C-alpha positions as CSV (number, residue, x, y, z in Angstrom):
1,M,22.0,-11.6,12.5
2,N,22.3,-8.4,14.6
3,I,20.8,-5.1,13.7
4,G,24.0,-3.9,12.0
5,E,24.2,-6.9,9.8
6,N,20.5,-6.4,9.0
7,I,21.0,-2.8,8.1
8,R,23.9,-3.7,5.8
9,R,22.0,-6.5,4.1
10,A,18.9,-4.3,3.5
11,R,21.1,-1.4,2.3
12,K,22.8,-3.7,-0.2
13,N,19.5,-5.2,-1.3
14,A,18.3,-1.6,-2.0
15,G,21.4,-1.0,-4.1
16,L,22.6,1.8,-2.0
17,T,26.1,2.7,-0.8
18,Q,26.8,3.8,2.8
19,K,27.2,7.3,1.5
20,E,23.9,7.2,-0.4
21,L,22.0,5.9,2.6
22,G,23.6,8.5,4.8
23,E,22.6,11.3,2.5
24,K,19.0,10.1,2.5
25,L,19.1,10.0,6.3
26,G,20.9,13.2,6.8
27,I,23.9,11.5,8.5
28,S,27.4,10.7,7.4
29,A,28.5,7.5,5.6
30,A,30.8,6.9,8.6
31,A,27.8,6.9,10.9
32,V,26.1,4.3,8.7
33,G,29.3,2.3,8.8
34,Q,29.4,2.4,12.6
35,F,25.8,1.1,12.7
36,E,26.7,-1.7,10.4
37,K,29.8,-2.7,12.3
38,K,27.8,-2.6,15.6
39,N,30.2,0.0,17.0
40,S,27.2,2.2,17.5
41,N,23.6,1.4,18.1
42,P,21.1,3.5,16.1
43,H,18.4,5.1,18.1
44,N,14.9,3.8,17.5
45,S,13.9,6.9,15.6
46,T,17.0,6.3,13.3
47,V,16.0,2.7,12.8
48,Q,12.5,3.9,11.8
49,K,14.1,6.3,9.3
50,I,16.4,3.6,7.9
51,A,13.5,1.3,7.4
52,A,11.4,4.0,5.7
53,V,14.3,4.9,3.3
54,L,14.9,1.2,2.5
55,E,11.1,0.5,2.3
56,I,11.2,-2.3,4.7
57,S,9.6,-3.1,8.1
58,P,11.6,-1.7,11.1
59,L,10.9,-5.1,12.7
60,S,13.0,-6.8,10.1
61,L,16.0,-4.8,11.2
62,Y,15.5,-6.0,14.7
63,N,15.0,-9.7,13.6
64,Q,11.4,-9.5,14.9
65,E,9.4,-10.5,11.9
66,P,6.1,-12.2,12.8
67,S,6.4,-15.9,13.6
68,Q,4.6,-18.5,11.6
69,N,2.2,-19.0,14.5
70,M,1.4,-15.3,14.5
71,L,0.8,-15.4,10.7
72,Q,-1.5,-18.4,11.1
73,R,-3.6,-16.6,13.8
74,T,-3.7,-13.5,11.6
75,H,-4.9,-15.5,8.6
76,T,-7.6,-17.1,10.8
77,Y,-8.7,-13.7,11.9
78,A,-8.7,-12.4,8.4
79,E,-11.2,-15.0,7.4
80,H,-13.8,-13.1,9.5
81,L,-13.1,-9.7,7.9
82,S,-15.6,-8.0,5.6
83,S,-14.6,-7.3,2.1
84,Q,-14.1,-3.6,2.9
85,E,-11.9,-4.5,5.9
86,T,-9.8,-6.8,3.7
87,R,-9.4,-4.1,1.0
88,L,-8.4,-1.6,3.6
89,L,-5.7,-3.9,5.0
90,A,-4.5,-4.7,1.4
91,Y,-4.1,-1.0,0.7
92,F,-2.4,-0.4,4.1
93,H,0.1,-3.2,3.3
94,M,0.9,-1.6,0.0
95,L,2.3,1.5,1.9
96,N,5.8,1.8,3.2
97,S,6.4,2.5,6.9
98,T,6.0,6.3,6.5
99,G,2.8,5.8,4.5
100,Q,1.4,3.5,7.1
101,Q,2.0,6.0,9.8
102,E,0.3,8.7,7.8
103,C,-2.7,6.4,7.1
104,L,-3.1,5.7,10.8
105,K,-3.0,9.5,11.6
106,R,-5.5,10.3,8.9
107,T,-7.9,7.5,9.9
108,K,-7.8,8.7,13.5
109,E,-8.6,12.2,12.3
110,L,-11.6,10.8,10.3
111,T,-13.0,9.2,13.5
112,K,-13.3,12.6,15.1
113,L,-15.5,14.0,12.3
114,A,-19.2,13.7,13.1
115,E,-20.2,13.0,9.5
116,Y,-18.1,9.8,9.5
117,Q,-19.0,8.5,13.0
118,K,-21.4,5.6,13.5
């Protein structure tokens, strides 16, 4: 599937019309239709917004979900994580794309505070 087909599938899975998705993105229903028909390629920032609204991974719109090999390596790595690290990852994965970005931003801010540094 191409990105347009993936946007359409994800939009329908979310139960949204083109008009509703457009309203949430601040664009017209016609623009959403153009993306879905592959007459227009959405900019990366638009793909990020679409994914956030639909609460999916932007990678899924690009057909770039992790491969089984990558998942296996991640699982092997996860076996060596502390319980705190595992909980942190679990909470992180409960967030949508926007929440994950905010989590990264705030974590970076915490590393700059002396009272939280090692």
